[in-house]
C-alpha positions, -999 to 999 in steps of 0.1 A, spaced: 895 690 97 912 656 98 882 640 116 860 649 87 884 638 60 871 602 56 836 616 51 848 641 26 867 614 7 837 591 8 815 619 -6 840 626 -33 842 590 -42 804 588 -45 803 618 -68 831 603 -90 812 570 -92 781 588 -102 800 608 -129 815 576 -143 781 559 -144 766 589 -160 794 590 -186 788 553 -194 752 560 -200 758 590 -223 784 571 -243 760 542 -248 735 567 -263 757 576 -293 792 584 -305 804 620 -305 811 638 -337 845 634 -353 850 597 -346 845 583 -381 881 582 -392 874 607 -419 901 632 -429 908 654 -399 888 631 -376 897 605 -350 882 572 -341 871 561 -306 902 539 -306 925 570 -312 907 592 -287 907 566 -259 870 564 -253 871 528 -264 906 511 -263 926 481 -255 928 467 -291 944 478 -324 922 496 -348 907 472 -374 921 442 -356 916 408 -372 884 390 -366 858 417 -372 848 444 -397 826 473 -406 809 473 -440 789 498 -459 766 485 -487 754 513 -510 744 520 -546 772 525 -571 763 562 -577 739 589 -566 715 613 -584 713 649 -569 683 653 -547 673 616 -547 676 598 -514 703 571 -511 695 541 -490 725 522 -475 733 498 -448 761 497 -422 771 463 -407 795 458 -378 805 423 -369 828 404 -346 823 370 -331 818 372 -294 810 409 -293 779 417 -273 772 454 -279 774 474 -311 775 511 -321 787 533 -350 792 568 -364 790 578 -400 794 610 -421 799 619 -458 823 644 -474 829 658 -509 863 660 -526 872 690 -505 866 671 -473 834 692 -466 803 676 -452 777 674 -479 740 666 -482 718 657 -453 705 627 -435 670 613 -429 668 590 -399 651 557 -408 623 549 -384 628 519 -361 666 517 -367 677 532 -334 697 560 -349 702 597 -340 722 628 -349 754 632 -329 761 655 -300 726 649 -285 710 658 -319 729 691 -324 752 678 -352 731 669 -383 762 659 -403 769 628 -383 745 599 -376 751 575 -347 735 547 -327 709 556 -301 713 536 -279 740 510 -285 725 476 -295 730 446 -272 731 416 -295 756 389 -302 782 388 -330 768 415 -355 743 442 -362 731 461 -393 716 496 -394 695 510 -423 705 546 -432 694 572 -457 714 601 -471 699 629 -491 723 643 -517 723 680 -524 701 692 -552 731 702 -573 759 679 -585 784 678 -557 809 656 -575 822 623 -560 815 619 -523 830 595 -497 811 579 -468 833 574 -437 821 551 -409 835 536 -377 818 507 -359 823 496 -323 821 458 -315 821 460 -277 824 434 -251 794 447 -232 812 453 -200 801 490 -199 837 501 -196 861 518 -221 886 489 -224 885 457 -244 863 470 -273 871 467 -310 868 497 -335 865 491 -372 865 517 -400 853 516 -435 848 539 -465 827 539 -497 833 562 -526 802 573 -546 803 593 -579 774 612 -593 753 591 -617 765 589 -653 751 616 -675 744 638 -645 766 669 -643 767 706 -638 757 712 -674 732 684 -679 715 685 -645 682 704 -645 684 738 -629 669 740 -595 636 759 -600 638 779 -568 662 794 -542 658 801 -505 671 836 -502 666 841 -465 657 821 -433 650 843 -403 651 849 -374 681 827 -364 677 814 -338 640 814 -341 614 814 -313 577 815 -322 577 820 -360 601 811 -388 601 830 -421 615 818 -454 619 838 -485 615 814 -514 622 827 -549 605 805 -575 612 805 -612 576 797 -619 543 792 -600 537 758 -583 532 739 -551 559 741 -525 562 723 -492 583 730 -461 594 703 -437 609 707 -402 626 677 -387 638 673 -351 671 658 -339 658 623 -341 647 627 -377 610 629 -369 589 652 -390 576 679 -367 559 703 -392 549 700 -428 532 730 -445 521 732 -481 519 765 -500 511 776 -536 541 796 -547 539 824 -573 568 833 -596 592 855 -578 596 861 -540 573 842 -517 576 851 -480 564 820 -461 558 819 -424 557 789 -401 544 787 -365 572 772 -344 558 781 -310 553 745 -301 589 735 -308 613 730 -278 647 746 -278 672 726 -299 685 721 -334 662 713 -363 665 707 -400 644 725 -425 637 713 -461 619 732 -489 606 709 -517 593 721 -551 589 702 -583 609 672 -571 639 694 -559 648 703 -524 670 726 -505 679 721 -468 694 739 -438 699 739 -401 676 758 -378 683 765 -341 653 772 -319 658 791 -287 633 797 -258 
């Protein structure tokens, strides 16, 4: 047994190196959920995945630029900028919560921005980098949040940015957090906001396999569209239907979709409702 010990140790060391390299690659592809500094969440500085410097150390920053307010159901475009002189690699994580610290609304991934949903696309409440960006001193991402169709009250965006040294390790990087409060637009409230002209009473089966069914209850007849997005924010299916007043049982062929988590959105008369759809093979 002792004669084989060096070989065993060498093999174990090789496996450990492979695991460390694999972990570095995974981390460069996006931050895990719960690393934004939001209430109840950590940051990568707290969790130890990126350490060596104080949180929000002098010499750098993360900044969200966003409109002063939002209108229910209307997309909100914002930017997130992370900067630090001398940094060589940048990443981020962002989410949004209502006054009860509940995730609210949904996200559309802006094409060409190198962003993705967290946890390998399974968490649609957090958006992150995919992959990390190798560039000097600063980087800016364009983001798009879709508020719920109803007035959700004031919301807060929470983001954490990583200004890394590019050494591919977990030490020597700088984490910066930032928040932005956003109220609903003036004159828009529970009493003044137009009633949503439809509901989605059922989505089944969950998880789905080859066919998705949605029971859409419309207040009046009119065109309705159904959108399915994958974990990267890419539209996979768009179907248009002519709804009648009352219950409309709509079916969508999902047989070409791979296993994973998707986002469905039903749009009618300028309003939308969304939800998460797991697909299992």
